[in-house]
C-alpha positions in Angstrom: -97.3 32.3 53.2 -94.9 31.1 55.9 -91.8 33.2 56.8 -89.6 30.3 55.8 -90.9 30.3 52.2 -90.7 34.1 52.0 -87.0 34.0 53.0 -86.2 31.2 50.6 -87.9 32.8 47.6 -86.5 36.3 48.4 -82.9 35.1 48.9 -83.0 32.8 45.8 -84.5 35.6 43.6 -81.9 38.1 44.8 -79.0 35.8 44.2 -80.2 34.8 40.8 -80.7 38.5 39.8 -77.2 39.4 41.0 -75.7 36.4 39.2 -77.4 37.3 35.9 -76.3 41.0 36.2 -72.7 40.0 37.0 -72.7 37.4 34.2 -73.9 39.9 31.6 -71.4 42.6 32.7 -68.5 40.2 32.8 -69.5 38.7 29.4 -69.7 42.1 27.7 -66.4 43.2 29.2 -64.6 40.0 28.2 -66.1 39.8 24.7 -65.2 43.4 24.0 -61.7 43.1 25.3 -61.0 39.7 23.7 -62.3 40.7 20.2 -60.4 44.0 20.3 -57.3 42.1 21.2 -57.6 39.7 18.3 -58.5 42.4 15.8 -55.6 44.7 17.0 -53.1 41.8 16.8 -54.3 41.0 13.2 -54.1 44.7 12.2 -50.6 44.9 13.7 -49.6 41.9 11.8 -51.0 43.3 8.6 -49.3 46.6 9.0 -46.0 44.9 9.8 -46.3 42.8 6.6 -47.1 45.9 4.6 -44.0 47.5 6.1 -41.8 44.5 5.2 -43.1 44.5 1.6 -42.4 48.2 1.3 -38.8 47.7 2.4 -38.4 44.8 0.1 -39.8 46.7 -2.9 -37.9 49.9 -2.1 -34.7 48.0 -1.9 -35.4 46.2 -5.2 -36.3 49.6 -6.8 -33.0 51.2 -5.7 -31.1 48.1 -6.9 -32.8 48.2 -10.3 -31.5 51.8 -10.9 -27.9 51.1 -9.9 -27.0 49.9 -13.5 -28.0 53.3 -15.0 -25.1 54.9 -13.0 -22.5 52.6 -14.5 -21.4 53.9 -17.9 -19.5 50.6 -18.7 -22.6 48.5 -18.3 -24.7 50.9 -20.4 -22.1 50.7 -23.2 -22.2 46.9 -23.1 -26.0 46.8 -23.3 -25.9 49.1 -26.4 -23.9 46.4 -28.2 -26.8 44.0 -27.9 -29.3 46.1 -29.8 -32.2 44.2 -31.3 -31.3 45.5 -34.8 -27.9 43.8 -34.4 -28.6 40.1 -33.5 -25.9 38.5 -31.4 -26.1 34.8 -30.8 -23.5 34.6 -28.0 -22.2 36.9 -25.3 -18.7 38.0 -24.9 -17.0 36.4 -21.8 -15.8 39.7 -20.5 -19.3 41.1 -20.7 -20.6 38.1 -18.8 -17.9 38.5 -16.1 -18.6 42.2 -15.7 -22.4 41.7 -15.3 -21.9 38.7 -13.1 -19.8 40.7 -10.6 -22.2 43.7 -10.7 -25.3 41.5 -10.2 -23.6 39.5 -7.4 -22.9 42.8 -5.6 -26.6 43.7 -5.8 -27.8 40.3 -4.4 -25.1 40.0 -1.7 -26.5 39.6 1.8 -30.1 40.1 0.6 -32.1 37.1 1.6 -35.2 38.6 0.0 -33.7 38.4 -3.5 -33.6 35.1 -5.4 -32.4 36.2 -8.7 -31.4 39.5 -10.5 -31.4 39.3 -14.4 -30.7 41.7 -17.2 -32.4 41.1 -20.5 -30.9 42.9 -23.5 -32.9 44.1 -26.5 -32.0 41.1 -28.6 -33.0 38.6 -25.8 -29.6 37.9 -24.3 -29.6 37.2 -20.6 -27.0 38.4 -18.0 -27.4 37.0 -14.5 -25.4 36.2 -11.4 -26.4 32.5 -11.8 -24.4 30.0 -13.7 -25.4 28.4 -17.1 -26.7 25.3 -15.4 -29.5 27.3 -13.7 -30.3 30.0 -16.2 -30.8 30.1 -20.0 -28.5 32.1 -22.4 -31.3 34.0 -24.0 -35.1 34.2 -24.5 -37.5 35.8 -26.8 -37.9 39.0 -24.8 -40.5 40.7 -26.9 -42.9 37.8 -26.7 -43.1 38.0 -22.9 -46.2 39.5 -21.3 -44.2 41.0 -18.4 -42.0 42.8 -20.9 -45.0 44.5 -22.5 -46.3 45.5 -19.1 -42.9 47.0 -18.2 -42.8 49.1 -21.4 -46.2 50.6 -20.4 -44.5 52.0 -17.2 -42.1 54.1 -19.3 -39.2 53.6 -16.9 -41.1 53.1 -13.7 -41.1 49.8 -11.8 -43.9 47.3 -11.5 -44.5 44.0 -9.8 -45.4 40.9 -11.7 -46.3 37.4 -10.4 -44.6 35.0 -12.9 -46.2 31.6 -12.7 -43.9 30.1 -15.4 -40.5 31.9 -15.7 -39.1 30.4 -18.9 -35.5 31.6 -18.3 -35.0 29.2 -15.4 -33.8 25.7 -16.1 -35.5 22.8 -14.2 -37.6 25.1 -12.0 -41.3 24.8 -11.4 -41.6 27.5 -8.8 -43.6 30.8 -9.1 -41.9 34.1 -8.4 -43.0 37.6 -7.5 -40.8 40.0 -9.4 -40.0 43.6 -9.8 -39.4 44.8 -13.3 -38.0 48.0 -14.8 -37.4 49.0 -18.4 -33.8 50.3 -18.8 -33.2 53.4 -20.9 -30.0 55.3 -21.6 -30.0 58.4 -19.4 -28.5 60.5 -22.2 -30.8 59.7 -25.1 -33.6 57.7 -23.4 -33.0 54.9 -25.9 -34.2 51.5 -24.7 -31.3 49.3 -23.4 -33.2 46.3 -22.1 -35.0 45.2 -18.9 -33.9 44.3 -15.3 -36.0 41.7 -13.5 -35.5 41.0 -9.8 -37.2 37.8 -8.6 -38.0 37.7 -4.9 -37.3 34.5 -2.8 -40.4 32.3 -2.5 -39.1 31.2 0.9 -38.8 34.8 2.1 -42.3 35.7 0.8 -43.7 32.6 2.6 -42.0 33.6 5.9 -43.4 37.2 5.9 -46.9 36.2 4.8 -47.3 33.2 7.2 -47.9 35.7 10.0 -51.4 36.3 8.6 -52.5 32.8 9.7 -55.9 32.9 8.0 -57.6 30.9 5.4 -58.3 33.8 3.0 -55.8 36.7 2.4 -54.6 38.6 -0.7 -52.1 41.3 -1.7 -53.0 43.5 -4.6 -51.2 46.3 -6.4 -52.4 49.9 -6.5 -54.3 48.9 -9.7 -56.2 46.2 -7.8 -54.2 43.4 -9.5 -53.8 40.5 -7.1 -50.2 39.3 -6.9 -50.2 37.0 -3.8 -52.6 35.0 -1.7 -56.1 33.7 -2.8 -56.2 35.6 -6.0 -59.6 34.2 -7.1 -61.5 34.2 -3.8 -64.7 36.2 -4.4 -65.1 37.4 -0.7 -61.7 39.2 -0.9 -63.0 41.4 -3.7 -65.8 42.5 -1.2 -63.1 43.4 1.4 -62.8 47.1 0.7 -63.2 48.7 4.1 -61.4 47.8 7.3 -63.3 46.0 10.0 -66.3 45.2 7.9 -68.2 41.9 7.9 -68.4 39.7 4.7 -70.4 36.5 4.4 -69.7 33.3 2.5 -73.0 32.4 0.9 -72.0 28.8 0.3 -70.9 28.0 3.9 -72.9 30.7 5.5 -69.9 31.7 7.6 -69.1 35.3 8.5 -65.6 36.9 8.3 -64.2 40.2 9.5 -62.3 42.1 6.8 -58.9 43.6 7.9 -57.2 45.7 5.2 -54.3 48.0 5.0 -53.0 50.0 2.1 -49.4 51.2 1.9 -48.9 54.9 1.3 -45.5 54.2 -0.4 -46.3 51.4 -2.8 -50.1 51.5 -2.9 -50.2 47.7 -2.2 -53.3 46.6 -0.3 -53.3 43.7 2.1 -56.7 42.1 2.7 -57.2 39.5 5.4 -60.4 37.7 6.4 -60.7 36.5 10.0 -63.4 33.9 10.7 -65.8 35.1 13.4 -65.6 31.6 14.8 -61.9 32.2 15.4 -62.5 35.7 16.5 -65.0 34.6 19.2 -63.4 31.2 20.0 -62.1 32.2 23.4 -65.4 34.1 24.1 -67.4 30.9 23.5 -65.1 29.0 25.8 -65.4 31.7 28.4 -69.2 31.7 28.0 -69.3 28.0 28.8 -67.2 28.5 31.8 -69.3 31.5 33.0 -72.5 29.5 32.5 -71.1 26.6 34.5 -69.9 29.0 37.3 -73.3 30.7 37.5 -75.0 27.4 37.7 -72.7 26.2 40.6 -73.2 29.6 42.4 -76.9 29.4 41.9 -77.0 25.8 43.3 -74.9 26.8 46.2 -77.1 29.8 46.9 -80.2 27.6 46.9 -78.6 25.2 49.4 -77.8 28.2 51.6 -81.2 29.7 51.3 -82.8 26.4 52.1 -80.6 26.0 55.2 -81.4 29.5 56.3 -85.1 29.2 55.8 -85.3 25.7 57.4 -82.7 25.2 60.1 -82.1 28.7 61.3 -85.9 29.3 61.6 -86.5 26.1 63.4 -85.9 27.6 66.9 -88.4 30.3 65.9 -90.9 27.6 65.0 -90.5 26.0 68.4 -90.8 29.3 70.1 -94.0 30.1 68.2 -95.5 26.7 69.2 -94.7 27.3 72.9 -96.2 30.8 72.7 -99.4 29.4 71.2 -99.6 26.9 74.1 -99.0 29.7 76.6 -101.7 31.9 75.0 -104.1 29.0 74.9 -103.6 28.4 78.6 -104.2 32.1 79.3 -107.2 32.2 77.0 -105.6 35.1 75.0 -104.8 33.3 71.7 -104.3 35.6 68.7 -103.7 34.9 65.0 -101.3 36.6 62.7 -100.1 36.3 59.1 -96.7 34.9 60.0 -94.4 33.9 62.8 -93.1 37.4 63.4 -96.6 38.7 63.9 -97.4 36.1 66.4 -94.2 36.7 68.3 -95.0 40.5 68.5 -98.5 39.9 69.9 -97.1 37.4 72.5 -94.3 39.8 73.4 -96.7 42.6 74.1 -98.7 40.4 76.4 -95.6 39.2 78.2 -94.3 42.7 78.8 -97.5 43.8 80.6 -97.2 40.7 82.9 -93.5 41.2 83.5 -93.9 44.8 84.4 -96.4 43.8 87.1 -94.1 41.3 88.6 -90.8 43.3 88.5 -91.9 45.8 91.1 -93.2 43.2 93.5 -90.2 40.9 93.2 -87.5 43.6 93.4 -87.7 44.5 97.1 -88.1 40.8 98.1 -85.1 39.7 96.1 -83.0 42.6 97.3 -83.6 41.8 100.9 -83.1 38.0 100.4 -79.9 38.5 98.4 -78.4 40.7 101.0 -79.2 38.3 103.8 -77.9 35.3 101.8 -74.7 37.1 100.8 -73.8 37.8 104.5 -74.6 34.3 105.5 -72.4 32.8 102.6 -69.5 35.2 103.4 -69.5 34.3 107.1 -69.0 30.6 106.1 -65.6 31.4 104.6 -63.9 32.7 107.9 -63.4 29.5 109.9 -62.8 27.4 106.8 -59.8 29.4 105.7 -58.3 30.1 109.2 -58.2 26.4 110.0 -56.6 25.5 106.7 -54.0 28.2 107.2 -53.1 27.1 110.7 -52.8 23.5 109.5 -50.3 24.6 106.8 -48.1 26.4 109.4 -48.3 23.4 111.7 -47.2 21.0 109.0 -44.2 23.3 108.1 -43.0 23.4 111.7 -43.4 19.6 112.2 -41.6 18.5 109.0 -38.9 21.1 108.6 -38.2 22.2 112.3 -37.4 25.7 111.0 -37.6 29.1 112.7 -39.6 30.5 109.9 -42.6 29.8 112.0 -42.5 33.3 113.3 -42.6 34.7 109.8 -45.6 32.5 109.0 -47.4 33.8 112.2 -46.7 37.4 111.0 -48.3 36.6 107.7 -51.2 35.0 109.5 -51.7 38.2 111.5 -52.0 40.2 108.4 -54.7 37.9 107.1 -56.7 38.2 110.3 -56.3 42.0 110.4 -57.5 42.1 106.7 -60.5 40.0 107.7 -61.5 42.1 110.7 -60.8 45.5 109.1 -62.9 45.4 106.0 -66.6 44.6 106.3 -67.6 45.8 102.8 -69.2 43.4 100.4 -66.9 44.5 97.6 -63.3 45.7 97.6 -60.8 46.8 94.9 -59.2 44.0 93.1 -55.8 45.1 94.2 -56.7 44.5 97.8 -58.0 41.0 97.0 -54.7 40.3 95.2 -52.6 41.5 98.2 -54.6 39.3 100.5 -54.1 36.2 98.2 -50.4 36.9 97.9 -50.0 37.0 101.8 -51.6 33.5 101.8 -49.3 32.3 99.1 -46.2 33.6 101.1 -47.3 31.4 104.0 -47.6 28.4 101.8 -44.3 28.9 100.2 -42.6 28.9 103.7 -43.7 25.3 103.9 -43.6 24.1 100.2 -40.6 26.2 99.1 -39.6 25.2 95.6 -42.4 22.7 95.3 -44.8 25.6 94.8 -44.6 28.2 92.1 -47.2 30.9 91.7 -47.3 33.1 88.5 -49.3 36.3 88.5 -50.5 37.9 85.2 -52.5 41.0 86.1 -53.7 43.3 83.2 -52.9 46.9 83.9 -55.9 49.1 84.7 -57.9 46.3 86.4 -56.6 47.0 90.0 -59.4 49.4 90.9 -62.3 47.2 89.8 -64.6 46.3 92.7 -64.9 42.5 93.3 -66.4 40.4 96.2 -64.0 39.5 99.0 -62.5 36.0 99.2 -62.7 34.9 95.6 -59.0 34.3 94.7 -57.6 32.9 98.0 -60.1 30.0 98.3 -59.2 28.9 94.7 -55.5 28.9 95.6 -56.3 26.9 98.7 -58.3 24.3 96.8 -55.5 24.0 94.3 -52.9 23.2 96.9 -55.3 20.9 98.7 -56.0 18.8 95.6 -53.0 19.3 93.2 -50.2 18.9 95.8 -49.0 15.7 97.4 -45.8 14.2 98.7 -45.0 12.5 95.4 -45.5 15.7 93.3 -42.3 17.3 92.3 -43.7 20.8 91.8 -47.0 22.5 91.7 -47.3 25.5 89.4 -50.3 27.8 89.8 -50.9 30.5 87.1 -53.3 33.3 88.0 -54.3 35.4 85.0 -56.5 38.6 85.4 -57.7 40.5 82.4 -60.7 42.5 81.2 -62.5 41.8 78.0 -65.1 44.5 77.1 -67.6 44.5 80.1 -66.3 41.4 81.8 -63.4 40.8 84.2 -61.9 37.3 83.8 -59.9 35.7 86.7 -58.3 32.4 85.9 -56.6 30.1 88.4 -54.9 27.2 86.6 -52.7 24.4 88.0 -50.6 21.5 86.7 -51.9 19.0 89.3 -53.3 15.6 88.9 -56.7 16.9 87.7 -60.2 15.8 88.7 -61.8 12.5 87.8 -64.5 12.9 85.1 -67.3 11.7 87.4 -66.3 14.0 90.2 -65.9 16.9 87.8 -69.4 16.3 86.5 -70.8 16.3 90.1 -69.1 19.6 90.8 -70.3 21.2 87.6 -73.9 20.1 88.3 -73.7 21.6 91.8 -72.5 24.9 90.4 -75.3 24.9 87.8 -77.9 24.3 90.5 -76.1 26.9 92.7 -77.1 25.0 95.8 -74.9 25.6 98.9 -76.8 23.1 101.0 -76.2 20.4 98.4 -72.4 21.2 98.4 -72.4 20.8 102.2 -74.1 17.5 101.9 -71.6 16.2 99.4 -68.8 17.2 101.7 -70.0 14.7 104.3 -69.9 11.8 101.8 -66.6 12.7 99.9 -63.2 13.8 100.7 -63.4 16.8 98.3 -64.7 20.1 99.5 -66.5 22.2 96.8 -68.3 24.6 99.3 -65.8 27.4 98.3 -66.6 27.0 94.6 -70.4 27.1 95.1 -70.0 30.0 97.7 -68.0 32.1 95.3 -70.3 31.4 92.3 -73.4 32.2 94.4 -72.0 35.5 95.7 -70.9 36.6 92.2 -74.5 36.0 90.8 -76.1 37.8 93.8 -73.9 40.9 93.4 -73.3 41.1 89.6 -76.2 39.2 88.1 -76.6 35.8 86.3 -74.0 36.8 83.7 -71.3 36.5 86.3 -70.2 33.3 87.9 -67.6 30.5 88.2 -66.7 27.7 85.8 -64.3 24.8 86.3 -62.6 22.5 83.8 -60.1 19.7 84.4 -58.2 16.9 82.6 -56.8 14.0 84.6 -53.0 14.0 84.6 -52.9 17.6 83.1 -54.5 20.0 85.7 -57.5 22.1 86.6 -58.6 25.5 85.5 -61.1 27.6 87.5 -62.4 30.8 85.8 -64.3 33.6 87.4 -66.3 36.0 85.2 -67.5 39.3 86.7 -69.7 41.7 84.8 -68.4 45.2 85.2 -69.5 48.6 84.0 -68.8 49.9 80.4 
């Protein structure tokens, strides 16, 4: 199998495996966290509802006992004994009870009506006669019989048809208590507190489920879906019940009050429970698909385009081996490259020793010849600059310029080493700049940016001054207002960068291409020939580039870039030690 196919299959398989693992982990974490959040919220809502019901019933229970502490009201109720029928109520009795019951219901939104039923069926209430009846047949009422069974304790009753209300078709949840005289325990009547349907609806709407139920401690349903079969199976919290007709599953959330014994049962559809999980699963599947597609594209690119140069190299190696008569076969491209590499190493080792001495002697001779070319070239240009200054400005600064020139000559004659510290080369270039500034004055500005620590690096002689000279020769003319030359020297890892940049007129694209071609060919003879046919001298550039490569290897050299109307930038790169 080709290496390309191996990489494609391996990368695709690895990405697919990682995506599946990540998808499973993320799915499990999100599912667990989301379902727990929904269940916890539902449980909190159920507990809060139970707490509200407890407060409502406890308040109603205390209110139902308030009458037994009022001797006046007890005496009034004794006058309405069932053995002594009374067909009307005394107005003062009505007034006293109305005030008492109004005080009970005051500022209690959970109470709709508070009513006192006497033994003979008379009804005292805080409501007026247009809303409530004068009397009823108390002993015929089911809720009265249930209240008697409690022997003074309270109970709740869901009254679907309260007959004592006029023009009312609502159903009421009520708290009832049989009233007895504290002194002789004789029955006085019954108090019935009806809770507000609106308030009940407000506190139960928090459940927000299709099936819910509230039952008493005797398992009697009083609110919610009182006939739903699944709610009777909801006995344990967080259990799953199933609707056999619709085949839907529900989670049972229950809570039983320790104070009242009321149990709230709430069924949450698993579809609702995992609604967000299903939406997340769809998004996760889409995301995995996109990532997988993207990974396949990357793996195809890596296996095809990135290995294309390797394919070409393999083809050339096969041709080389065929010419040498040493062709070998391997299972893949890497194997063939290894075999070819071993053969090449043996041949290279034989050639290195032979070529080393020859190249060393040739390089040394060529370096000395190239270096000697720079002397007359730079001396003539310098004298020409001094002459132009004296002719045009008629200044006595000529003596200063001659002094500077003397320094240049002494520098040239004193040091015959091939390489010198960078600091010496910079001083030499600055002397040359000083001579030029005597003539050009404010028309020439030279900026030096030398990185600290680079001064002692050894560099070939005459690599900065010729670049400044070329810049003045090509960037400056009589019409130019000002020539700015920026010289930046810095070290980046194992390379020293020397950049000479100007803001001159730049080099034409065709001429720039010719210079770059000459530098690539590294041919000094070609540069000399071009000088005879053009007005531009690029011998210095080729000379510097060649000397750099001879002393510091092919990784060193000179590059030039230019834009017409913007300026020219010449960069020297010298490979230095670590």
